[in-house]
Structures are given as structure tokens and as C-alpha cells.
C-alpha positions in Angstrom: 125.3 103.4 142.5 122.9 103.2 139.5 123.6 105.6 136.7 121.1 108.4 136.0 120.1 110.7 133.3 119.1 114.4 133.7 115.6 115.4 132.8 114.4 119.1 132.7 112.1 120.2 135.5 109.6 122.9 134.7 107.1 124.8 136.8 103.4 125.6 136.0 104.5 128.7 134.0 106.5 126.5 131.6 109.9 127.8 132.8 112.8 125.4 133.4 113.7 125.5 137.1 116.2 122.7 137.4 117.0 119.1 136.5 115.9 115.7 137.8 118.0 112.6 138.0 116.1 109.7 136.5 117.2 106.1 136.1 119.4 105.6 133.1 118.0 102.1 132.4 114.5 103.5 132.1 115.0 106.8 130.4 118.4 106.4 128.7 118.4 102.9 127.3 118.8 101.9 123.7 115.3 101.7 122.1 114.3 98.3 120.8 111.6 98.9 118.3 110.9 95.2 117.6 110.2 94.5 121.3 108.1 97.7 121.6 106.0 96.7 118.6 105.6 93.2 119.9 104.4 94.3 123.3 102.0 97.0 121.9 100.5 94.6 119.5 100.0 92.2 122.4 98.1 94.8 124.3 96.0 95.7 121.3 95.3 92.0 120.7 93.3 91.8 123.9 91.0 94.6 122.7 89.8 92.7 119.7 86.6 91.2 121.0 85.3 88.0 119.5 82.4 87.0 121.7 79.7 86.1 119.0 78.6 82.5 119.6 76.0 80.4 118.0 74.6 77.0 119.0 75.5 73.9 117.0 73.1 71.0 116.5 74.3 69.4 119.7 73.7 72.6 121.7 70.1 73.3 120.6 67.4 72.1 123.0 64.9 69.5 121.8 64.8 67.3 118.7 65.7 64.1 120.6 63.4 61.8 118.8 63.0 60.8 115.1 60.2 62.9 113.7 58.7 60.4 111.3 59.2 56.8 110.1 62.2 56.0 108.0 60.1 54.5 105.2 56.7 54.5 103.8 55.6 58.2 104.1 57.1 59.5 100.9 59.1 62.1 102.7 62.8 62.6 103.3 64.5 60.7 106.0 64.7 63.2 108.9 66.6 62.3 112.1 65.3 65.3 114.1 64.0 68.8 114.0 67.2 70.4 115.2 69.2 69.5 112.1 70.9 72.6 110.5 68.4 72.7 107.5 65.4 73.0 109.8 64.1 76.3 111.2 65.2 76.4 114.8 68.0 74.0 114.2 71.6 74.3 114.9 74.1 76.4 112.9 76.9 74.9 110.9 80.3 76.6 110.9 79.0 79.5 112.9 81.2 81.8 115.1 82.4 80.7 118.5 83.6 82.9 121.2 87.3 82.9 121.7 89.1 83.9 124.8 92.1 86.0 123.8 95.3 85.7 125.8 98.7 87.2 125.0 101.4 86.6 127.5 104.2 89.1 127.8 106.8 88.4 130.4 108.0 91.1 132.8 111.5 91.5 131.3 110.1 92.0 127.8 107.5 94.5 129.1 110.3 96.5 130.9 112.4 96.7 127.7 109.4 98.0 125.8 108.6 100.6 128.4 112.2 101.7 128.6 112.3 101.9 124.8 109.4 104.3 124.5 110.6 106.5 127.4 114.2 106.6 126.1 113.0 107.5 122.6 110.9 110.4 124.0 113.8 111.5 126.2 116.3 111.6 123.4 113.8 113.7 121.4 113.4 116.2 124.2 109.8 115.1 124.7 109.9 114.3 128.4 109.6 116.9 131.2 109.2 116.8 134.9 106.5 119.1 136.3 107.1 120.7 139.7 103.8 121.8 141.1 102.5 122.5 144.6 98.9 122.7 143.3 96.4 122.1 146.2 93.2 122.6 144.3 92.1 121.8 140.7 92.6 124.6 138.2 92.3 123.7 134.5 93.2 127.2 133.4 96.7 126.9 134.9 97.4 123.7 133.0 96.0 125.1 129.8 98.5 128.1 130.2 101.2 125.6 131.0 100.7 123.7 127.7 100.6 127.0 125.8 103.8 128.2 127.3 105.5 124.9 126.1 103.9 125.1 122.7 102.1 121.9 123.3 98.5 123.1 122.7 98.1 121.1 119.5 100.2 118.1 120.5 99.0 114.9 122.2 100.3 115.1 125.7 100.4 112.4 128.3 100.4 113.5 131.9 102.0 110.6 133.9 100.6 111.0 137.4 100.5 109.0 140.6 97.4 108.5 142.7 98.7 111.3 145.0 98.4 113.9 142.3 94.7 114.3 142.7 94.6 118.1 142.0 96.6 117.7 138.8 94.5 114.8 137.7 91.3 116.8 138.0 92.9 119.8 136.3 94.0 118.1 133.1 91.3 115.4 132.5 89.0 117.8 130.6 91.7 119.3 128.3 91.6 118.3 124.7 94.4 116.0 123.4 95.6 115.3 126.9 95.8 111.7 128.2 95.8 111.2 132.0 98.1 108.2 132.6 97.7 107.0 136.2 99.2 103.8 137.5 97.0 101.4 135.6 98.0 103.1 132.3 101.8 103.0 132.8 102.1 100.7 129.8 104.1 100.9 126.6 101.0 101.2 124.5 99.6 104.1 126.5 103.0 105.9 126.6 103.6 105.5 122.9 100.3 107.2 122.0 101.5 110.5 123.4 103.9 112.9 121.6 105.1 114.4 124.8 105.2 113.0 128.3 104.9 115.2 131.4 105.8 113.4 134.7 105.4 114.4 138.3 108.3 113.5 140.6 106.2 111.0 142.5 105.2 109.3 139.3 108.9 108.9 138.2 109.8 107.5 141.6 106.9 105.0 141.6 107.5 104.0 138.0 111.2 103.3 138.7 110.3 101.3 141.8 107.7 99.2 139.9 110.1 98.4 137.1 
């Protein structure tokens, strides 16, 4: 049987109502800062857009024929009107669009995710929210954050696609990040001071990793 670690379970009033057994390898591992930094920088690397592109002499349309005779006219020898020193000519040493790829293998990504989750857990910054909310109500979540003294902190609500009412309740609260499945990444997790999970989210995250 896989070892587990106990995480506090709180209700919408901010009161602790029990404990949740989470996977030890995901929430109780030894943080590896070097791997976490590597993976986060890899994610950020893809955000650096470099799409500016100019045409070189070979890309510009036209200018296929020699514009004047080589000799006898008292003008410089010009091979074509698309040379870089002509107006409308090609550009020398201009920017070229670069496709940015940064490969991170699955094992490395898992170590990075476990590192940030374990660090937050050891600091008491991970909680499991027990809620039976059926309809969105932002006031309830605002009161929840106040009860836990998290109003001024950056909080990440880690939700699954099933938690639709919670998602709609927290998405307009200031300093709150809604982390659904596509944002279960080390970079998105590390941006938050405190992480609040739903039970479904923890189960799905453990199964995915």
C-alpha cells in the first residue's frame, strides 16, 4: 500500500473538520529546487514570443533582371533593384521568427510538481476544501478566505472540471487563481502562496501523476 500524508480538511466557514490522506510521493517528497527551477523556466521559455520576420534579398519579389548595363553609363554596377541598399530591397541581418521548443520529460515534470506541493504542505499552505455548494456564491468564498486570514495572500484554488459552482464562485475574487486541469503545472502552482484543493482535484491529480 502506498504511503500517505495527512492534509487538513476545512469547510466553507474555515473550520477544520478532519484530515485527508494524500499520496506521500506527491505531497510529502523531498523538494528539489533545481528541477523545479528548470521546469518552470522551461514553461516560461515558451511564452517568449519571437515572431518578427523580415524578407531577405532572396525573399523579395521582383528584381530578377539587371537594371542597367555593366559599363558605359557612368553609374554604379547594380545587379538588381532588390539589393539591400535599394528602397524596397531585402533586409540584411533582420529578425527571423523562431519556433521555441523546450522538452521536459514526464518524470522530471512529476518531480517538479511534487517539489512545489511538498514545499507548500510542509509550510502548512495546503488545505482540502469540503464543500457541497450547488450554486455559485462568491460571498461564501470571500468569507472563507477571511476566516483563514488569506484575504491578502495569493491563493490558488485547484479544482476539477466537476467543481463548476466553486469555479464560478472564486473566479472574480482578487488575488485568487483558478487552477483547473490545464493549469496543474509546476509554474502555475508555484505562483500561489496557498493552495486550496477539492477532494476530486487531489484524486485526479494523483491519478494523472
